[in-house]
N, C-alpha and C positions, 0 to 999 in steps of 0.2 A: 569684658572678653573673658569665657568661660577658663576655668583653671587648664582643662584638657587644649584647650586652643593657644593659650602660653605656653604649655608645655612642646606644642608640636612648633610653636615660633621659635622654639629655644633650639632645636634639633633642625628647622631651617635654615637658621643662620648659620650654624656648624655644618651642615650640610652642603651649603652655599659657599662657603669660605673653601671647603675640600676641592670642591668641583672649579671653583674660582683660580685655584692653584694650580691645580692638576691641568687645567685651560693653558694658563699662563707659561706651564713648564713646556707643552707636547706641542705648543706655536712657535713658531721662530720668531718670538717679538724682539723689535729694537727699542732701546732704550734711549731718551734724549740723556746727550751726554751730558755729564755733570761736574762739579769741582771735584778734585782728588779721587777723578774714576777710576785713577791704577791702585787703587788700594784692592779692586777686583782681579787685579790680575794675580795677587798673592794666592787665592784660591785655585787657578789653573798651576800657577807653579807647585802647590801643595798636591794636587791631583798626578800632576808628573811623576812627583817623589814619591807619595805612596805607591803609584803603580809601578816604580821603580823598587821596590822593596824598602824605601827608607821609612823611618816610622818619627813620627815629631817628639821633641825634646830629646832622643836615643839617638838619633842622627841627624836633626839638624835644629839649630836654635829658634824658639817661636818668642813671639812676644804674648801671646796669649793661651788659650788650653789647647790639647791635642784634638778633643770631641770634635774643634769647631771646624778641623781638615777633615777627618772624616765624612762628618755630616755632608759637607758639599760636594766631597770627591763621590760620595753614593750616590746624592741628587744628579750628580751631570752626568754619571756613569748609565742612573737608568733614563734620563730625558738628555738623549746627545744634542738633540736640535735646541736646549734652553740658553735664552740669554745668560752669560756664566754671572753677572751681577745679581738677576732676580734667581740662579738657581741658588746661589751662595745665600741669598738672603731667606729665602723661604725653606732652607734644608732644614731651618732648626723646629718647622713644623712636625716634621719626624717625631719630637720628643712631645711638642707641647699639644699639639691637638687633641691626641691620646689620652695625655693625662688632664686636659681641662675637660675633655669629654667627660671622665670619670667624677670631677667635681660636681661638673653640672647634672651629669644623672641623679648624685646623691642630694643637690640641693631642690631639681626641680621638683622630686617627689613631694616636699613640704611647702616651698615657696616657688613657683614657677615664675613668679614677677620677678624675684630675686635672680635666678636663674638667666634671664632674659638680659637684666640689668649686667649682668658680669658676662654674657656670651658675646654682648653687641659691642664694646670696647676692644674685649679680645681680639674680635675677628677682624675690626678696625686696621690697628696695630700689626698683628700678623699680615696681613694683606699688603697693607701701603708700604714699600721698600724706601721708606723715605726717611730723616731725621727730624725732629721737633721742630728744631729752628733750622734756619736758614742762613749759610755764611756766605752767600756771596751773591752779587747784585742779578744776576742773570737764569735764570730758572734750569733745572737740569736731575737729574737722578744722583742719589748718593751712594758715590763710590766705597764712601770711607765710614766707620763708625757700624759696619754691619754685626763686629762680634758686640758693640756695645748694646745695640738693638735685640740681640738675641737674649743677652744677660737681662735687660729690661723687661723681656716679655717672660722669661723664667718666672721674674722675680712678681710679677703680675700674676701667674698662674700658683705661685707659690703664696701670695697675701691671701689670694682668694679659697684657697685650702685651709689655710690657717684658718681662718675668719667664718667659714661657712659650711665646711665639713663636719659631719656629726659621727658616722661609722670609724669607729675608733680603730682600726686594722685598718681600711683604707685611708684613713690619715697618716698611719705611719709609713705604709707603704709610697703613698704620696711624698712625706719629707723625706726620704730617704733617697728617693729617686730625683726629686729637684735639688735636694741640694748635693746631690753626686753630681748631676748634669752642672748645675751651676761651677763645682770646684772644676770639671774639665772644659769648661767654656771661660769663665775668667773669675781668676780667683777674688777680683776686688767686687764682684757681686756676689761671690760666697758669703764673703764677709758681710755684705749688707745682708743676706739673707739670716745670717746670724744673731741679727739685731732681731729681725721678726721672730726666728724659733725662741729665743729669750724673752720675746714679750709674749708668747703664745704659753710657754712654760707656767711664767707667772703668773697669767690668768685662768690657767687653768683647761686653756683649749686641747692641748697635748701634756700628758699627765707624763709621771718621772718615769714609770715603766715603758711609756711609749717612746719618749726620748731616745731610751736607753735602747729600745728596740730599735729604732730607727739607726741611731749612731752605732749599735754594731752590723745593720746589714750594710749602711756605708763604709764602715770600715772594713768590712769583710771584701767588698765590692773591690777597694782600692787595693787590700791586700792580694785579690788574686789576680789582680790588673798589674801588680808589682812581679809577682812571682813569675808570670806568664811572659813580659815584656819588660820590664826594667822602667817602665814609662813613669811611673808616680813620684820615684826617688828622681829621675833625670826633669821632671818637670818642677819639682820643688828645688832644684839645683838651679834652673833656669829663672824662677820667681827671685831668689837671694841677687843671682846676678844682674837680673831688671832692676832690684831695687838698689843694688850699687850703683848701677848707673844713674840711675833717676833720683839723684839725693835731694830733692828740692824740699822746702820747709811742707811738712804736713800742713800745719795752721794756712800757708799762706794759698795753699793748694785746695782747703776747705772753703776759704772765703771765695777763692775763683769758681767752685762749684755750686756755694749759695749765690753768688752775684750773678753768674751765666742763666740762673733759674729763679732769680730774684720774685717775679709775679707770683710764682708759684707757692714759694718759701713763703711770702708775705700772707697772702691768703690762708695757705695751710695754718699757720702759725695763728691767725685770728678765727678760723675754724677751731682750733683746738680748744682756745679759750671761750667760745659760745656754746662751745658744748659740755664744756665745765658747768656752766648757769643754767643751762636750758635741759640737760641732762644728768639726774642725777644717778649716782653709783646704784646699782641694782644688786639685791645677792639673794641668789636661792637658798634654799631650805638647808641650814647645816654648813652653809659656806661663810669663811670669815668674812671680814669686810674688807681686809686689804686683797684678799684677791679679785673682789668686785671691783675696786678700786683699779688694779692692774688691767681689767677687762673693759675698761671703760674706753669708748670710741678716741677719745684724746690722748691716753697712752699708746693705742695703736697707731694712732695720726703721726707722734713722736717718733715711734721706734720706725717707720716708713720712710718718715722725713727726714731723719738722720742717716738711715741706712741709706736712701736714693741721695743726699749731700756727698757724702763718703763716695758714693760710687761714681758721682759726677765731677767730682774733685779730680779722679784719675782719668777723664774721657775729654774728646772734645767731640761732639756730637753724638745722640743717641735718642730712644723716646725717653726723655728725660720726665721720673716720678711718675712713671704711668702706674705703677704701685699704689699708689692714694686713691684710685678707684675704687678698688674691692673694699677700703675702709671709708671712704666718703658713701657706698653703698650700704654699710654695716651702720654707718652714724645715721642716715637717713631713715632707713629700716626701725632701729631702735626709735627714734625721737618723734616718729610720728606714728609711732603704737604705743608713747606713753602722754599721761596728762601734762598738759602744761599750754604756756599762753602760744596761740594761734601765730600771733606776730611775730615772737623770739622763732618760732620754725621756722617761719617764711623766712627771716633774715639769716636761721642759719643755714639753709637750704640755698640761698642765693650767693652765701660767700662759699658755700661748698660747690655750686657750679662753677663760679670764679677759680675755684683752684683747678677741677679738672678739665674741665672742657677746652681754657685757651690750648692746652698740648693739643688735644683732640682737633681744634678747629685748625691750628696752625700747620697740622698735618695733611690734614686734607686740603688745605690751600696750597701745601709746598706739593703735594702731587696733582693737583687739580693744574696749577699753574706749570709744570713741568710738562703734562701729558697734552695740554693745549699748546703749549709752545710747539710741537711736536709739527703742526699743522704749516708751521712756517719754516720747518728745517728738510735736510734733504739726507737720506742714506749716504754713511762715511763710504767712499769708495777704496776697494781694497781686495788685493788677489791673494793672500796669504794669511790672513787673520782668523779666517774659519770662524766660530760662534763670538770671538771675542770682540770680532768689529762689527756686532750687529748693534749700531748705535746711529744716531741721527743726531747732523749737528746744524748750526745756523750757518747761512751761506757767507754772512759778515764775518765769524769767527775763523770760518776755512779762510778767506782770505789773508786775515792778519794772520793766521798760521804760514800761508806761503811768501809773506813780504816777510815776517818775522825768520823764517828760515834763510832767506835768499840775505838776509842781512847776518845771519849768524854764520852763515858760510862764509859771505864776504869779508868779515870783521870779526873771524875769531878770536883776536888778540882783546878786544873789549869783553866779551863775557868773561873772556879768562881772568883779566885783571879784576873785574867784580870779585869772580869767585876768589881771587887770593887773597881778597878783604873780607873773606868769611860774608859775602852778601851775596843775595839771589838778584836778576836782573827787575824783578817787581816781589815788592814784600809778599803779595800774595800769588806767585808766579802758580804753585801746586793747585792753585782753586782754578786759575785761571782756562777758561775751555779751548783758547787756541793752543795752549802748553799741552792740553793733554790730547789734544787733535794731533800735535807732532809727535809725541808718544808712539801713536798709533802707526800716523802715516809712515815715519822714519823705522818703526819695527817692520813693515810691510814691506818696503824698500829693503833693509838690510834681509828678513827671509827671504826674500826671491833673490837678492846675491848668493846669500850662503846656498840655496836649492840649486842654483846654477852653477855654482863651484864643485858643489858635491857629485854633479851629473859630470863634471868634467873629470872627476877623478880624485878631489880631496876628500881624504878621512880624518872624521874627527869626531867624539861619542860625548865630552863633555863641555856644558857652555855655562858660563857665570857673567853675572853683570856685575859693574862697579857703580851700582844704581839701587834704587829704594824695592824695587820689582823687578823680576826676572821672569817674564813668561814664554823667554824663546825656548828652553827644553820642549816646552808643552807645544809650542807652535810648532818644530820641527822632527820630536820625536824623538829628542836626544836624552839627555840625562843631567842633570843639573849635580852640581859636586855635595859631597855629602859636607856635614859638619857647619855648611855657611849658613846663617841667621836669614830664615822667611821675614819679608818686611825690614831690608835693611837700611835703618834710621841710625846714621854713625853716632847720632847725639843720644838716642834714647833707647837703640834695641841694636847694639853691637857690642858685644863683652869683650876683652882683650882677648885676641887668641891665644890658643896652646896648640902645641905641636900635631894635635890632629887637624886642628884648622889648616895651620900652614902645608900639612902636606898635602893635602886636599886642593886648594890654591893651585900648589907647585904641580899638582897632578892634571890640572883644567886644561883642557885644549885651546879653550877661546874664552879671554876673559873681555866683554867688550865696556869699552867708555864711551859713553854719549857725548856728542859735540854741540849740539843744536837744543839748548844752549849748554855749552860746559859750565857745570855746576858746582857748588860748595859741596854738596855731599858725595860726589862723585871725586871730589878732589879730597876730602876726608877717607873716604872707603879706601884711595889707592894707598895713603898714608897706613891704614891700618893692616894691608894686606902684600907693600912692596915688598918687605925681607921674603916674600914665598915668590916674587914675580921677576926674582933676578935671571932666572934663565931662560924667561920669555922676552918674544922679541916684540916693538910695538910696528901694527900694521895699518894703514886706512882702507878700510872696508866699503864705507858706503861716503858721502859726503859728509854724514852726519854720526856716523860711527867709527873710532879706532879700535883695536883692538891689540890687547898681549896674547900672543900666539905662541905655542911652542914652535922650536928652530925647524923641525921638518915642516912641519906646516907653513911658516915664514918663506922658506925654499920654497915647496911648492906654489905658493903666491908670489915669488919673483920678490919678496923683501927681505 
């Protein structure tokens, strides 16, 4: 194919990506309900909080960086009918597509084939809102790991920039922008990116002056944000609090991260060893040998792999190790341009394919299976969920939800006894589709009841939940209390309350407690916030929701 044709194909891929994302956001798509779908509710909670004037980290504790919530909120504001999980997932494209386009512009002028090889995987992983690995037997969309996928895609763009961009000024700007975004999206992604930047500095891909310039731009941007909002110091304080809560051994987490992606790690290691044999270090005129060694693809591979293992050690679900793609492309390009045995090159190419293709194939398989399953699914019936309810469900799972709900209502002491033993009714309860259906159906019923009560004269403004996600202020146009953690996992993401938190809980009008089933996370959250709830009265709002309400509200309800 002529060079012009290949270059045109690069922009065709990127244009198609933009068009497909725009269409997906403009159309009222339904998502096949999947495991841990409730993670997507956090973005609705964030959109409501930001709309109420709250600021991430300053006004509420977050498990990840503040930019996550701004990007998703802007996307949902721009595309009001978008499926919220899709909107949250594709929101990172606001950043990644323009930056990747700059990279491809620089690369395509020299080698459009490499530009195309970079563009296709980027488009694939950006478009498909699925994790590489499936964690549940039944197909569905992945509501969890959205911010992990975002960081993985940013790492891919950074790796592509460091390895292929030759315009020095452009590279400085790209590195500064990507490191800033990674810092503000997920700090562990930022740390993993640091390894790639160190490798680039050692290899001479980015010179010391360029590295200093990138660091100055990065620091100036953070300094400006801090002076304007106080957000950066608050974000760092939240990171320290998270480290204090999650005090498990780093070594054990690294082993977990490596074993979870064992196939990729093994083949990447084999590829690194083969590249040392097949591809000798090459030196440019006047370049010291150590610099050439640092620029060897095996060193790049090691940096990307080490950063990826560290990043995945802190995750459960993402697009694992996709930053290895640019490294593999670099290795193959150099290898086939160099002299040497064709047999050895073929072996290295095969191992490279075994390193990068399985995650892509698994993602395609995951997406295909989930979307084909929709043929046998039905839209979730609801009256009050809005875009949040744009999902399809398996009829058999809907039937199970109805049966289990009846059991939870008839025998409440059964699940309460399980919760008192710090267990769940099922070890993978949060992945169970019927549990996620129950969250949405019970929320629909509760919202309907609160709307009825408000129409009858009930007045309230703030709603809180003793649960992981709190979509209710978004659903009802109310406020969530300030200072309360978003994504309230009592074991991993709820720091010890201070006076501000207790005051906010005490001022909450309604504090919801789910009952179908009553769960240990709710029990733990009640224990954390109980000192602030002594002035509230417990009432029953629906069969599946109790609530702690202010006395005047209880009087209005007759409780």
